[in-house]
N, C-alpha and C positions, 0 to 999 in steps of 0.2 A: 503494499498501501503507499502511495507517495505522499508522503506531510508536507503540506505546502508549509515553511518560514516565513515571520511574519516581517522580514528583513531579506536587503535584497542583498547583505553583504556576511550574515551569519546564517548558518544553516538551521536547523529547529535542533537537531540533538544538541548543536552549540549550545543556543538560547537556555535550555533545559539543562543543559551542565552550567552556568554561569548560575542560575537561579538555584541552583541546589547548594554554588556554594555559597553564593550570598547567605541563603536563609541558613545555612551552620557556621556563620562566618567569619567564612575562609577567604582565600584570594583566588585571584584567577589572572592568567597571563592573555593576551590576545597578541600575539607575531604578526608584523606584516613585512617581508621585504622590499625594501625602498627600493635595490638595487634595479628593480625588475621595470624600469623607466619603458621601456620598449613598449610599443602594442602588443598583447596577446590575442592573437588573430586566430579562434580556436571555434570548433560546434560545440554549443552547447548540450548537444544529443549522442553523440558517438565519443568525445573528445578530440576529436583528429586537429590538428594543429598545422599552420600553415610553415612548412620547410622548405628550405632550398634543395633543389632534387641535386646542382650539383655539390654543395659545401654540408648539406644535411644540417644546417644550420637557421634557428628559427630567422622568420623574415619580418621584417619592420614594415609596417603600415604609413603611407603618408597620405593624410588627409589632402593636401593640396594638388595631387595629383589623383589621387584615387588607386594608387598603385601600392604593390606590394613590391620590397627591395631585399635584395641578399646584401649587405653592407661588407661581404668578403672577397665576392665576383661579380658583385654588380648585375645576378641575375635579378630580370623584372618580370612583371605580370601584373594583370587587372586585379585588384580585391576581390574576391571570392564572394559570389551573391548564395552560392548552395553548396553546402557540405560536395566534395568529390568522390566519400567515401560513401555517405546516407543520405544525400541529397536531401537533407535537411536545409530550411530557407534559412533557419536562424543562427548566422553567423556572428559569435559576440568576438568585441574588444574590450577586453578586461584593461582597465587601470583604476586602482582605489590606491587612496592615500590614509596615513595613521588620524589624520584628522579628518576625515569623514567617518572612520571609522570607530573616534569617539564619540561624534555627532551621534551615531547610529546606537551606541551604547548607551547613553545618556537619554534618547529618546526609549529604549526599549529599556531601562531600570532608570526612573529620575531621581530615584532615594540613594544609590548607589555615588560613592566617593571615586571619580574616575580620574587616572591621570595619565597624562602622554608622555612619553621619553624616546626623542629621536636627535637629530643634532641641527633641528629647527629650534630647539631649547633655547631661552635667555638663561642665563648663567647661575639667575635663580632659581629657576626652575630642574636645571641638570639633576641624574640620578643621584651625582654621588653627594648634592646637597641633601636629597630626601630619602636617603637608603636606611636613616635610624627609624624614621617614621613608617617606611614599606614594611620592615621585619618586626616592628609594633603591632603591624596592622593598621594601619590609620588611613592605609588606600586599599580600597576593595578589586577594585579592574585595574590592571597595567595592560597598558596599549604601548605598542613600540616596535624599534627595528632593532638592527643587531648589538645595540647597545645593550638590549635585557636577552642577548644569547648565549651569553658567558659569563662567568666566573661568578652568578649571584646566586647564594643558598637560601632560601626564604621557605623557615617552616610552616607558615598559616597556607603555602600555596597549593590547590587542590587541584585546580583546574589550567590546564594549557591548549592555547588553540593556535594554529598557524591558520590566519585568513587565506591566504593562496599562494601555495606549495608550487603552483607553475610559474609565480614571478620573476624567480631567475633562471628557470629552463627557458625563458622567452628571450633571455638576454643575446643577441647574434652573436654570440662567442663560441670557439673551441670547447670551455672551459667551463659553459654555463651547466653541465649533467655534475661535475668534480666541486662546482660551488656549492651549487642547492644539497647534495651530500652532507659537505660540511657545516651549513648553516642550520642545515636537519637537524643533525648531530647535534651539533653544541645547544640548539634549543630544546629538544626533547631531553637534553639533561639537565633540565630544571627541573623535571618532576621525576620521579620513584626512587627519592634518595633517605628513604626511611623515613619520613617525618610523619606521615600520614597518608591515606589512602588518598590516591590522584587519578589523573584520565586528563588523556591527550587527543587530541580532536585535530587532523590532518584534513584541510579541505581542497578540495584539489580537481579538476578535470581530467587528469590521468593517472589517476592510481596505479596504471600499470610502468608507468614510468620505473628503469633500474637504478636511479638516484632516490627516487621516494621510498623504492620497494625495499633498497639496499638501508636506509638510515632508517625505517619504521622498526626493523629485524637486527640492525645491529649488522650487520653482513659487509662489513669491508671486502673480504675476500672476494666474494663475486662481484659486488662492484669494482673493483679493481681490473678484475680479468675481464667484465664486455667493456670496460671501458678503455683500456688496452686496445680490445679489436678493433672497435669506433676511431678510435687516435690513427692506426696503420692503417684501416680500411680508406682516409679521407685526407690522409697524408700531415698529420699534427704532432707536436714532440709526444713521446720521445724518438719517435721514430725517424720525423723531418726537424731539420733546425729551420727557424723561421726567421725573417729580417722585415719588419715594416718601414716603406717610404712612404712620406705625406710631404705632396707639394700643397703649397699655399698658394692662390691666387684673388685678384681681386673679383674676378667673375667664377661662376661654375664651369664656363665654355672653358675657359683660360685654363683652370686646374686639370679639367678632362683631357684637355686636348696635349698638355704639358706632360702627364703621364701617361698617357698612349705614345707619344713619342719616346718616351726613356721606358717604356714597355718593349718596343720593338729593338730599340737602342740595345739593351741587355741582353735579351732573346739570340742577336747577330750573334756578340761578342764572345759569352759566357756559355760554357758546356754545363751540362749536366742538373739545371737549373728549371725550375715552376715558377710560373708568375701568377699568380691570383689580381682578375681587375683588369683595369682600375676600377673603382669603386669610392663612390660618397665616404666619407667617413663618417663615423657614428655619430659624431656631433658637425653635423659637414660645415655650417657655421660659426665661426668665432673671431671676434672681434674685429668683425667687418672683413674677415677674407674666409675662404671657401676652401674646403679641403678635400682632396681625392688622394687615397692611397693606393699602393701596390704591397700584394703582399706576396716574395720571396722564397719558397722553400726550397731544401737542398737535403741529402745524408751528408753532404758535405761543406762541411762548417767553413774551411775555409773559401769556400766560395763566395760565401756571405760575404766576408773581410774584401774580395777583391770587389764585390759590386758596390761594396762604400767606398773603396778606392775610386773608383771611376764615377760615383757621383756628380753631377753639376756643383760646381761654388757656391751657388745662389738660391734660395727660393724650396729646396728640400732638406729637410730633416728623417733621418732613421732611428728607429729602435731594433736593436738586434738581440734577438732572443726576449721577449715582450711576455709578460705574463698572460698577456689577454693581448687582440686584436680590435677593441674598443677606441 
């Protein structure tokens, strides 16, 4: 039987768990990963997510052109109208923030003492300023980001909820699965510490995700093996070395053109390299300049050093062995 929730962000089991904790004078923590700044393009019926057919990375929705774009290889396509798997016409573009979650919780539980902790907090509102009050039970429901994910031991905590576990999976980067596993493992560590009975609720459109399943079952070994297979298949570290090259120009057309010319030049003069792109950077326009990037892949790291040596003297920057491609 399908239970309709009274909230657009919180499931009915989640709401009931919050009610139970409030009734027993216990605390709840609601976690939302703010790193998920890219639009999440998915089917709310079968869980299909828009992924690049070349890079297997999440595609980003661009409202101005109504396109979906891969920010690694520049694959582009029209935004889907129906799901290609189940033909469901309800494709959703999800993006919720901690402030909207606080508003929702206060609407549902006006009597609860709710406090938000994220990087938007003023100094007087930061977590370290209120830790004693939290431990003493002066806050009923905590809402926050990575600041709440690690290092906290809260004896009164009985309900932990992850609002949207898919958010970090939607980041258009090869580290998204790894990052999701890390964050979920950290936040799940806030409960089950022996202080009291507790429950953890993970809200996701993609419950079969390897990173989510591995974090839920504390199964690092299987996740590691699966992630290595994916990295090898799509030519990512540790099987390939990476070099990110970024061009800044006054217009997007100029940035794309200079990146295309460099790509052709590098492929003509360097052996054993793969070049993805050119593609707009994840943050395409910064400080009035447009950024486009190339991603060079090779199994021989010295080849990357040779590419760096041949870069133009101005208008280009590079990041060798980048921790991500955003």
